N, C-alpha and C positions, 0 to 999 in steps of 0.2 A: 433881832435875832439872827443867829448864824444859820445857814442852810445845812442842816445836819446830814442831809443825803450825800454830801461830799465825802463822807468817811468811806465810801466803797467806789473808788474810780474804776472805770472800765478797764483800765490798764492791770488791775489786780483781779482779774477774772479767774486766775489760776488758784484761787482759794476756794476751799470747800467749807461748807457751814459746820461740819462735824466729821472728824476723821478718827478712825480706830488706829491705834498705834501699837507697835510691838505684836504681841500674840492676841490683841483684842481685849486686853484686860483693863485698859483705861480709855474712856472716851472724853475728850476735852469737853468742859462745860461751857466755857465762854470764848475760847480761842478758835477762830477760823484758821485751820492749820494748812500748811502747804503740803500737798501730797508727797512731793520729793523736796525737802529743804534745800535752799541754795546758799551759797555764801553771801552774807549781806554786803552790799556795795560799800566799800571802804571810803572814809572822808577824814580829813583834819580840819577841824575848825577851832575857834578860840572861845574858851570859857570865860564867864564873866569876872574872872580874876586876871584875865590877859594871858593865861597859859594855854598852850596848844592842847587839844584834846583829839587824839587819834582813835577811832573806832576800833582798828585792829590791835590796839594796845589794851583792850578791855577783856581779852580772852580769859576765862576762868570766871567771868561774871555775867550774869543774865542782864541785858540791857533792854530796858522799856523805852522806846524811842517815841517821842510824841512832838508834833509840830503845832506850835501855837503862839499866842502873842499877850502881852501883859494888859492890854486894853479889851481883851475878850470878855463879853458880858455874861457868858453862861458855860459854854462847852469846856473851855480851858480850866476855869476854877473847879469845876465839877469833876473833871477828869483827874486833875492833880490832887484833889482831896481824896478821891477814890484810890489812886496809886499810893498815897500816903497811908491810908487805912490798910491796904494790902501789905505793904511792908511792915506796918506795926503787927499785923496778924502772923507774919513770918517768924516773928522772934528773932533769935540769933542768926537764922538763915537770911535775913534782911540784908546783911553785909555781903551776900553774894547776888543781890539784885540791885541795879542802879537805875534810877529815872533820869532820863536826859531829855531835855527840851530844847528844841531848835526853833528860833524865832521865825515867824513868817511876816514880820512886820519891822524889818532892820531900820526903817526910817525913824521909827519912834522908839524902839526898844534899846535903850542904852545898856551898858554892862551893869551899872549900878541898879537901874531899874529892873532889869531881869533878875539880878541876884536877889533883890528884896522880894520880888514877886515869887519865884520859885520856892525860896526858903521859908516863906510864910507857911507853905504846905509841908514841905520836908527839908529839914537843914541839910541833908545829904544829897538832895536833887542838884543836878548840874544844868545850867543854862548855857546855850552855845550861840554865838553870833559870828557874823563874817560880813564881807560886802556882798551886795546883791548877786553879782555874777557867781560867786562861790556858793551861795545858798540856792540859787537856781539850779545849779548842777546837782546838788544833793536832792532837791524837790523831784527833778527829773528821774534820778536813779531809783527813788522809791514810789514814783507815780503820785506824788503829792500834788493836790490842787490847792492853790493859794491865790484867791481873786479879791483884788480890791474893789469894795462897793462903797461909793459916796453916800454920805449921810447929810444932805444939805440943810436939814432942820435940827441937826444935833451938834453939840459943842465938840464931839469927838471929831467931826469932819469926815471920817470914813471908818469902815470896819473891814474886816478880811473874812471872806467866806472860804473856809479851809477844810481839808481832810481832818476828820476827827478821831480816826482810829489810833491806837497804840501798836507800834510795831514791836514785835518780840524777837529778840536776837539771842540765841542761846549762848552758853558758855564756851562753845566751839566756834563762835562767830557766824553761825548759821541764821538766816532769816526763816524762822520756823512758823511765823503766823501773825495774825492780828487780833487784838481785842477791840471789839466794836464799842462805840459810845453807849454808856449807860449800862455795860455788863455788870452783873452783880459782883460786889467785892469778894463774897464768899467763894463764887465760882472762879474768879481770877486767882484768888489765893490757892485753891485747890490745883489749878492747872499749873502754877508756878512751883508748886511743891512737887508735882510729878516731874516737871522739867528738872528740878534740882536733884531729885532722887535718881533720875536716869543718867546723870552726869557720869 
């Protein structure tokens, strides 16, 4: 089992559990929002088809950024299934929301393996890879914890204890908050509908 408490690193203490926005007409249901949104740290990694993926080229689209790996036993498949359900709930607006998965296990996650994995949940989801130094830089920028834990009695050999939150980057490129692990699909859907309407 992964250590799910890692979804809330100390470095992300700037987040609030619930925040009023605008004139107080909407209270986020699932998203822990940043009191004053900041521009999301930019990066360029490689997608599973070998093409460069630059975060700052995604303006106009809400990016749901998740850090995971294909051998993950529970947190990753659960989260990706929930995000796929959210995009389905959004209907036509799903085209304005993109799920992006950055591997925390570059030693095992090949491009083909990552592509097959994320597309099982959502054919529109993007999986990103890079060498470890490039990935480590992104982890630092987002306060992501990704720690190898050996499993001597398992055929897997090891697992990764990692941050399980979904990072929410709005259409203007601002890092606006986090969805915690296990947040209800209906609540995530409502929060994204609000962000889409506020564009």
